[in-house]
N, C-alpha and C positions, 0 to 999 in steps of 0.2 A: 509426576511433574513437580519440580521444585520451583518455588516462587521466592525470589529474592527482593527485598524492599530496601532501597537506599544502600545497596551494597558498596563497600569500599574496594571491591575486587578490581584489579587492573584490567585493561581492555583485552589483553591476550587470554587471561583466565576466564573472563566473562564470555568471550566468544566461544571458548571451549565448552563452557556450561550451556550456552545457547544451542550449540550443535548437538548437545545431548538431550535437548527438550526442555530446558529450564526457561522460565520467563522472569524478566527483571522489571521492577517498578521503581521509578524515581519520583519523589514528590517535587512540586513545582520549584523552579529556580528563577532568578530574575530574567535569564535569557529565554526560557520557555514561556514565561508570562508575557514578555514583550512580543514574542512571536504570535501568541494567541491574540493579544490585543490588536496587533496589526491585521491579522486575518479577520477578526470581528469587525474592524473598521471597514474593510473591503466588503464584507457580507452585508453589513447594515446600510452602507451607502448604496449597494446594488438593489436592495429591496425596499429602501425608503419610499413611502412612509410606513410600511408594514413591519411588524416584528418578524424577523426571519424565522423564529422558532415556531410561530403559529401561522406562517404564510399560507399553509395548506387550507386554512379555514376562510381565507379572504381573497385568494387569487386563483384565477383559472389555471389549470395545470399547464396549458400551452404557454401562457405568459411566463410562468415559473421556469419552464424549460428554456425559453429564450434568454432569460436572465442568467441562468446557470451556464448556458453556452458561451456567454461573454465573461462571466465572473470567474469560472474555473481556469481558463487559460490565462486570464489576467493575473491570477494568483501564481500560477505555474511560472510565468515568464517575468514576473516582477523582479527586478534586480535585488530588491531587499530580501526576497524569499531565500535566495542562495546565501546571502550574508547571515541571515538568521540561523540557517542550518549550520554554518561554520561555527557560529557562537555556541549552538547547542552541543555540537561535537566536541568543541574545546572544553565545555563544562563537564563533559563525561569522559575526559582524559583520553580522547582518541588521538592517534598520531595523524596530524593533518596532511603530512607528506605521503602517507600510505593508505589513508582512508578515503574511499571514493563513495559518492552518493549519487542517487538519481534525483531528479527534480521533485519537489514536494507536490503532493496532490491535496486538494481540498475536497473532502468526502461529505456526502449528505445521505442521511437515512430518513426518509419520509414514512408516514403511515402507509402501509401497503395498498390501501384502497385509493391513494392519491397518486403516488409516483414511486415505482420500485424497479424501473427498467432503464436501459440506455444510460443517459448521463447521470442518473441517480440509482444505478444498478444495486439491488440488494443481493449480496453474494450468498449463494448456496454454500454448503460446506466444501472447502477446497484447500489445497496447498498452493502457495505461490509457485512452487517448483513444477506444478502442472502447466504453468504459463511461461516456461522457458527461463525461469529464474535460476541463477547458479545456487548450488547447495551451500555456498558460503554467505549467502545473502542474509542480512539481519534486517528485520522490519522495525521501524520506529513509529509509534502511534501516540497521539495525544488529542484529547477533546478540547474544543475552544469555548464551549458552553458546558454547564453542568450536565451530567448524564446520570442515568439510573439503570437498574437491571432490565428495564423495558426498552432501552434504546442504545445498548452498548454492543460489544461483539462477544462471541462465545468461542472458547477453545474446546476441543473434543479430545481429551488426553488419551483415551483408550486407543486412538488410532496413530499415536506417535510411532508405535512399533508394529502396528497391524496394517497390512496393505488394504487399500480400498480399490475395488474394481472401478475404473474410471476411463474416460475417453480422451485422456491427454495425448494419446497417439495421433489424434486428429489435429492437434494444435501445432502450428508453426509460427513463431514470433514475427518473422519477416512478412509472412502472408497476412497476418493479423494487421500489421502496420499498413500494408498496401491496401487492404480491402475493407477492414471492419472498424478499426479504431476511430477513424474520422467520422463515422456515421452515428456516433453515440446519441447525439441530440435528435436523431430521426426516430428513435425507438422510445415511444412515449407510453403506449398502452401495453406493449409486449416487446421483449427483446428476442429477436430471432437470430442474432448472430451466433455462430457456432463457437461454443466455449467448452473447456473441459468440465465434465460433471461426473459425479458418482454414477455408476451404472448398476448399482444394486442398493436396496434400502439400507440406510445407516441407522444405528442406534445413537441418537444425539446425546443421551444421558449415559454416564455422568458427563456434565459439561461444566466448564468454569467460566463464569461471567465476572470479570474484574471491573469494579466500578471505582474510578479514580477521579480526582478533582481536576479542575481546569489547569492546564499547564503541566500536569503529571505526564511522565513518559512511560510507555510500555514497550519493551524490547522483546522480540521473539523470533525464532528461526523461520525462514521461508518454508520450511518443511512441516511446520505445525498445521494441522487441520483446524480451520477456524471458519466462522460464518458470521453473517450479519444477523443480529437478533431482530426478529419481527418487531417493528416499532409499535408498541402498544401504550406508550406513555402520553401520547397527545402532543409531544414536542419534537420538532425536527432535530435530528442530531447533526452537528457539524464537527468535523475532526480533520486533523492534518496527519498525513503519514508520508514517510520517505523511507528509502532503503539504502543500506551501505554494504560495501564489501571491503575487505582489507587486502591490499596488494599481495602480501606474503601468502595469504590463504588462496588467492586466485592462482598464483604461481604454483603452489603445492597441490592445487585441486583438492583441498580438504574442505570439510564442512559437515553438515548433517548427512545421515545415510539416505540413500535413495531406495525406497522400498516399493514404489509404485508409479513413478513418473516416467512417461515415455514420449514427451513432447520433443520437438526439434527447434533448432535455432537457439539464440542466446540473447539475453537483454544486456550483456556486458557493455555494449557500445553506448548505452545510455548513461553510464556513470562518469562523474566528474570528480577530479581530485579536490579535496576540501581546501588545500592550500592556495590553489591558483585556478581552479575550475577547468583544467585541461583534462582530456580524455585518458582512459586507461591505455597503456602501451598496446599497440596493435599486436606485438609479439605475445602478450599475455592473452589477449582475446583469441588469438589463433589457436590456442590450446583447446578451445571450446567449439571450434568450427566443425560442422558435420556434413558439409557439402550442400546444404540447403541455402547457404548464403550466396550462391553463385550469382543470383540476380539482385542482390542487395547492394545498394550504394549508400554509404553513410552520408547523412545530411551535413552540409557545411556548418550548420548550427549545432551546438552541443546539446540543445534542448529539444526534445520531441515536441512537435506542434499539436499533439493530440490532447483531447480533454477527456478521453474515454476512461472509464474506471475498470479496465480489464485487470483482473488480478488484484482485488481489494483485499484484494490484494491485487495487483495489476490485473492484479491482484496483480501485470502491473497492476493482476488481480491484485493488497492487503489491504492489505488494509481494508477491512470490511466496514 
């Protein structure tokens, strides 16, 4: 795994590197710092008078879940969130006419004995591609408060080229949206929703934990195996993530290799063009249809109403 820091590489070459398993780190910029400040303001207002980073020490878990159930969609749907993403993409030299993004998620990672399921799901090792993500998907992640090795995310580079036995064949994105995504806030003590998981023991080490400062960006492929680090530092982690695809790569169906993903459906209808927030052309999406979309009707809104952290990567699991 190659790790690039503040690379001057153009977007096309960067995407090619990401599709080969590289990770890119960018130190804070005015645009990312403003985005983090905006997110912190929403978080702190929601939890006032408590410190959001230590709320697990002073608030019943049920009340915390109620706050998150309102806070997370508020962040997702806030018109400024999309504007901030456009600014971030511009700062990283992306073509706004060809770069499409899905709405940003506000992620939380609590100490596991407080809340680690449902709306604050702590993700097991997974690839976003197990959750119907396209192989051209790039994940963008940044913390909005300081983090450390005890509350970040981990990559498991051994498995970039090594298949993992998993249950992604049970996952259909359209079915998840219909039945499971909207129920995230109901899963407090345990998360019983069916999600793709490794089906055999993994060796988590060697693992790479990248500790970056507030407003730093981390970019990685949707095919990277990654996980939520068990939060042992005593502070809640809050982070922002979103995902992008480039229209040329969607048309060409290029991206990272598929070595073990067997899910159905596609998340491509979630993506918005950075220049004007319109959807991907339906002709491009049609290249990824597999017949399971027969009962799927696109929402008139370009923004999914869910607050679930499936795939944290949507992982719509990533973002962990």
